[in-house]
NULOPA-454245 format. One record per residue (C-alpha): residue in one letter; x, y, z. Coordinates in nm, 4 decimals. Each point is the difference from the previous one (the first is absolute). Example, Ala and Ser with C-alpha at 12.3 -4.5 7.8 and 13.67 -1.06 7.14 Angstrom:
BEGIN
<rest:A&east:1.2300&north:-0.4500&up:0.7800>
<rest:S&east:0.1370&north:0.3440&up:-0.0660>
***
This chain:
BEGIN
<rest:M&east:-0.0162&north:-0.0318&up:0.0254>
<rest:R&east:0.1713&north:0.3359&up:-0.1319>
<rest:Q&east:0.0128&north:0.3030&up:0.2288>
<rest:V&east:0.0303&north:0.3971&up:0.0316>
<rest:K&east:0.1696&north:0.1998&up:0.3064>
<rest:G&east:-0.2636&north:0.1735&up:0.2043>
<rest:V&east:0.1666&north:0.3353&up:-0.0926>
<rest:L&east:-0.1776&north:-0.0016&up:-0.3546>
<rest:F&east:-0.2715&north:-0.2016&up:0.1405>
<rest:V&east:-0.1024&north:0.3084&up:0.2452>
<rest:D&east:-0.0376&north:0.2670&up:-0.3237>
<rest:Y&east:-0.3076&north:-0.2038&up:-0.1071>
<rest:I&east:-0.1471&north:-0.0180&up:0.3722>
<rest:R&east:0.0605&north:0.3904&up:0.0300>
<rest:M&east:-0.1609&north:0.0908&up:-0.3236>
<rest:I&east:-0.3013&north:-0.2441&up:0.0976>
<rest:R&east:-0.0296&north:0.1268&up:0.3827>
<rest:A&east:-0.0107&north:0.3569&up:-0.1631>
<rest:F&east:-0.3428&north:-0.0833&up:-0.1799>
<rest:K&east:-0.1966&north:-0.0834&up:0.3024>
<rest:T&east:-0.3460&north:0.0408&up:-0.1776>
<rest:V&east:0.0804&north:-0.3163&up:-0.2050>
<rest:N&east:-0.1145&north:-0.3234&up:0.0974>
<rest:W&east:0.3254&north:-0.1804&up:-0.0942>
<rest:G&east:-0.1550&north:-0.3226&up:0.1136>
<rest:A&east:-0.2057&north:-0.0292&up:-0.2891>
<rest:H&east:0.3333&north:0.0644&up:-0.2142>
<rest:L&east:0.2403&north:-0.2498&up:0.1541>
<rest:P&east:-0.0733&north:-0.3775&up:0.1008>
<rest:P&east:-0.0308&north:-0.0915&up:0.4030>
<rest:E&east:0.3659&north:-0.1301&up:0.0178>
<rest:D&east:0.1228&north:0.3852&up:-0.0792>
<rest:H&east:-0.2374&north:0.1773&up:0.3037>
<rest:P&east:0.2111&north:-0.0685&up:0.2556>
<rest:Y&east:0.2895&north:0.2477&up:-0.1640>
<rest:L&east:-0.2291&north:0.2884&up:-0.0314>
<rest:H&east:0.0077&north:0.0189&up:0.4020>
<rest:A&east:0.3226&north:-0.1482&up:0.0716>
<rest:H&east:0.3513&north:0.1819&up:0.0608>
<rest:I&east:0.2010&north:-0.0947&up:-0.3104>
<rest:D&east:0.3615&north:-0.0287&up:0.1160>
<rest:P&east:0.2086&north:0.1254&up:-0.2660>
<rest:S&east:0.2854&north:-0.2405&up:0.0192>
<rest:A&east:-0.2460&north:-0.3107&up:-0.0362>
<rest:W&east:-0.0748&north:-0.2189&up:-0.2328>
<rest:Y&east:-0.3585&north:0.0264&up:-0.1585>
<rest:P&east:-0.1700&north:-0.2639&up:-0.2628>
<rest:M&east:0.0602&north:0.1471&up:-0.3727>
<rest:S&east:-0.3451&north:-0.0998&up:-0.0604>
<rest:A&east:-0.1588&north:0.2073&up:0.2594>
<rest:F&east:0.2134&north:0.2878&up:-0.0983>
<rest:E&east:-0.1366&north:-0.0579&up:-0.3386>
<rest:R&east:-0.3482&north:-0.0272&up:0.1279>
<rest:L&east:0.0257&north:0.3479&up:0.1455>
<rest:G&east:0.1936&north:0.1517&up:-0.2952>
<rest:N&east:-0.2946&north:-0.0976&up:-0.2540>
<rest:A&east:-0.2573&north:0.1362&up:0.2603>
<rest:V&east:0.2221&north:0.3574&up:0.0173>
<rest:L&east:0.0047&north:-0.0216&up:-0.3765>
<rest:D&east:-0.3499&north:-0.0614&up:-0.0046>
<rest:V&east:-0.1504&north:0.2341&up:0.2576>
<rest:I&east:0.2254&north:0.3001&up:0.0492>
<rest:A&east:0.1452&north:-0.0297&up:-0.3659>
<rest:E&east:-0.3077&north:-0.0785&up:-0.1622>
<rest:G&east:0.1198&north:-0.2497&up:-0.2110>
<rest:D&east:0.2920&north:0.2366&up:-0.1032>
<rest:V&east:0.3085&north:-0.1665&up:-0.0576>
<rest:K&east:0.1591&north:0.2520&up:-0.1046>
<rest:L&east:0.0090&north:0.1898&up:0.3051>
<rest:A&east:0.2138&north:-0.2558&up:0.1416>
<rest:R&east:0.3006&north:0.1555&up:-0.1955>
<rest:M&east:-0.0500&north:0.3365&up:0.1033>
<rest:W&east:-0.0268&north:-0.1808&up:0.3862>
<rest:G&east:0.3404&north:-0.1427&up:-0.0730>
<rest:R&east:0.1358&north:0.3450&up:-0.1104>
<rest:A&east:-0.0921&north:0.1347&up:0.3292>
<rest:S&east:0.0996&north:-0.2760&up:0.2035>
<rest:A&east:0.3668&north:0.0166&up:-0.0944>
<rest:R&east:0.0731&north:0.2976&up:0.2135>
<rest:P&east:-0.1545&north:-0.1276&up:0.3382>
<rest:L&east:0.1637&north:-0.3319&up:-0.0625>
<rest:A&east:0.3811&north:0.2232&up:-0.0601>
<rest:E&east:-0.1154&north:0.1669&up:0.3319>
<rest:A&east:-0.0270&north:-0.3250&up:0.1604>
<rest:N&east:0.3220&north:-0.1445&up:-0.1542>
<rest:P&east:0.2440&north:0.2619&up:-0.0012>
<rest:M&east:0.2665&north:-0.1469&up:-0.1339>
<rest:I&east:-0.2043&north:-0.1591&up:-0.3038>
<rest:V&east:0.0859&north:0.3011&up:-0.2093>
<rest:A&east:0.3353&north:0.0502&up:-0.1169>
<rest:E&east:-0.0107&north:0.3537&up:-0.1289>
<rest:G&east:0.0884&north:0.0683&up:-0.3464>
<rest:D&east:0.0838&north:-0.3849&up:-0.0425>
<rest:V&east:-0.2886&north:-0.1923&up:-0.1622>
<rest:V&east:0.1259&north:-0.2916&up:-0.0038>
<rest:E&east:0.1052&north:-0.0168&up:0.3256>
<rest:T&east:-0.3393&north:0.1007&up:0.1147>
<rest:L&east:-0.1633&north:-0.2813&up:-0.1893>
<rest:N&east:0.2094&north:-0.2350&up:0.1136>
<rest:R&east:-0.0347&north:0.0738&up:0.3736>
<rest:F&east:-0.3782&north:0.0126&up:-0.0716>
<rest:R&east:0.0263&north:-0.3244&up:-0.1612>
<rest:V&east:0.1504&north:-0.1489&up:0.3598>
<rest:L&east:-0.2698&north:0.1866&up:0.1793>
<rest:R&east:-0.2727&north:-0.1171&up:-0.2487>
<rest:A&east:0.0700&north:-0.3847&up:0.0772>
<rest:T&east:-0.0402&north:0.0324&up:0.3772>
<rest:Y&east:-0.3406&north:0.0638&up:-0.0257>
<rest:F&east:-0.1020&north:-0.3070&up:-0.2265>
<rest:D&east:0.0907&north:-0.3719&up:0.0598>
<rest:F&east:0.0418&north:-0.0383&up:-0.3359>
<rest:E&east:0.1475&north:0.1755&up:-0.2639>
<rest:A&east:-0.2625&north:0.2509&up:-0.1393>
<rest:L&east:0.2803&north:0.2351&up:-0.1899>
<rest:E&east:0.2479&north:-0.1105&up:-0.2195>
<rest:V&east:0.2463&north:0.2769&up:-0.1958>
<rest:L&east:0.0945&north:-0.1730&up:-0.2973>
<rest:F&east:0.2109&north:0.2862&up:-0.0991>
<rest:L&east:0.1159&north:0.3322&up:0.1943>
<rest:H&east:0.2260&north:0.2958&up:-0.1866>
<rest:E&east:0.0675&north:0.3475&up:0.0808>
<rest:D&east:-0.2969&north:0.1174&up:-0.1646>
<rest:E&east:-0.2384&north:-0.3305&up:-0.1081>
<rest:A&east:-0.1584&north:-0.3108&up:0.1994>
<rest:Q&east:-0.2095&north:-0.3181&up:-0.0797>
<rest:I&east:-0.1817&north:-0.1314&up:0.2850>
<rest:V&east:-0.1866&north:-0.3415&up:0.0346>
<rest:I&east:-0.2848&north:0.0588&up:0.2294>
<rest:R&east:-0.1833&north:-0.2949&up:0.1319>
<rest:Y&east:-0.2358&north:0.0109&up:0.3217>
<rest:H&east:-0.1519&north:-0.3026&up:-0.1241>
<rest:M&east:-0.3665&north:0.1500&up:0.0555>
<rest:G&east:-0.3397&north:-0.0295&up:-0.2125>
<rest:M&east:-0.1386&north:0.2830&up:-0.2125>
<rest:P&east:-0.0479&north:0.3083&up:0.0565>
<rest:A&east:0.2301&north:-0.0413&up:0.3106>
<rest:E&east:0.3210&north:-0.0829&up:-0.1879>
<rest:E&east:-0.0665&north:0.2579&up:-0.2532>
<rest:A&east:-0.0999&north:0.2825&up:0.2754>
<rest:A&east:0.3581&north:-0.1452&up:0.2066>
<rest:S&east:0.2060&north:0.0458&up:-0.3276>
<rest:L&east:-0.1483&north:0.3356&up:-0.0456>
<rest:Q&east:0.0857&north:0.1226&up:0.3351>
<rest:T&east:0.3715&north:-0.1369&up:-0.0497>
<rest:Q&east:0.0322&north:0.1758&up:-0.3136>
<rest:G&east:-0.1174&north:0.3407&up:0.1510>
<rest:F&east:0.2221&north:-0.0639&up:0.3117>
<rest:F&east:0.3245&north:-0.0331&up:-0.2224>
<rest:E&east:-0.0788&north:0.3033&up:-0.1933>
<rest:G&east:-0.0622&north:0.1979&up:0.3704>
<rest:L&east:0.3351&north:-0.1886&up:0.1202>
<rest:L&east:0.1849&north:0.0976&up:-0.3291>
<rest:A&east:-0.1105&north:0.3830&up:0.0515>
<rest:L&east:0.0660&north:-0.0220&up:0.3378>
<rest:V&east:0.4197&north:-0.0979&up:-0.0870>
<rest:G&east:-0.0450&north:0.2930&up:-0.2109>
<rest:A&east:-0.0405&north:-0.1663&up:-0.3396>
<rest:T&east:-0.1770&north:0.1738&up:-0.2943>
<rest:D&east:-0.2022&north:-0.0547&up:-0.2979>
<rest:V&east:-0.1233&north:-0.3296&up:0.1794>
<rest:D&east:-0.1930&north:-0.2222&up:-0.2159>
<rest:S&east:-0.1303&north:-0.3751&up:0.0141>
<rest:E&east:-0.2307&north:-0.2455&up:-0.2108>
<rest:F&east:-0.0892&north:-0.3305&up:0.0858>
<rest:A&east:0.1691&north:-0.2479&up:-0.2825>
<rest:E&east:-0.2289&north:-0.2847&up:0.1091>
<rest:R&east:-0.2791&north:-0.0510&up:0.2392>
<rest:S&east:-0.1415&north:-0.2954&up:0.1555>
<rest:W&east:-0.3037&north:0.0858&up:0.0321>
<rest:A&east:-0.0343&north:0.0667&up:-0.3503>
<rest:G&east:0.0930&north:-0.3474&up:-0.1056>
<rest:D&east:0.4045&north:0.0573&up:0.0360>
<rest:E&east:0.1849&north:-0.3017&up:0.2226>
<rest:R&east:0.1305&north:0.2927&up:0.1911>
<rest:T&east:-0.0059&north:0.3340&up:0.0602>
<rest:R&east:0.3201&north:0.2376&up:-0.1296>
<rest:L&east:0.0224&north:0.3463&up:0.0869>
<rest:D&east:0.2399&north:0.2274&up:-0.1628>
<rest:L&east:0.1654&north:0.3430&up:0.1416>
<rest:W&east:0.1555&north:0.2663&up:-0.1150>
<rest:W&east:0.1835&north:0.3118&up:0.0991>
<rest:T&east:0.2629&north:0.2476&up:-0.0141>
<rest:P&east:0.2053&north:-0.0023&up:0.3011>
<rest:P&east:0.0314&north:0.2797&up:0.2315>
<rest:G&east:0.2387&north:0.2641&up:-0.1065>
<rest:Q&east:-0.0297&north:-0.1241&up:-0.3758>
<rest:G&east:-0.3227&north:0.2144&up:-0.0636>
<rest:G&east:-0.0130&north:0.2547&up:-0.2871>
***
């Protein structure tokens, strides 16, 4: 059974708890109801299956099914993660920052969710595998795309662009995110 660290799990719980007028019990199976009221330990492990169901509920109710909002959320989440983990950003060094993030991200899942295929001073290729159903896999991939865009901007990269060269939710065997940027200090 795949698991996710509570530091990620708690984000969904916070969002759900903020929408107090929603009957979340109607959107989640009974086995997930205890999470709605329990203390979530950021350092504990939680079932990936529950994480997926919570994410789908957030997507359905809060985002009203708009998976593109996940990319914006991902971009916005880069700064708080960097503030909570100040060593993640190597000022002016995109490659080192992405390597540091890869190490940090590996502590959030008990499986390999991200695989860096290629990393150069101005581009990267990353395989994303959360092993979730749809639309959760698409939303999580878009959130990851936005996060990388936000992280690159924090390091000082400019002209950041990205696209999915392969998308598991569209029938490809895997999801591959391609990123390009102008390295810090090299912009026009």
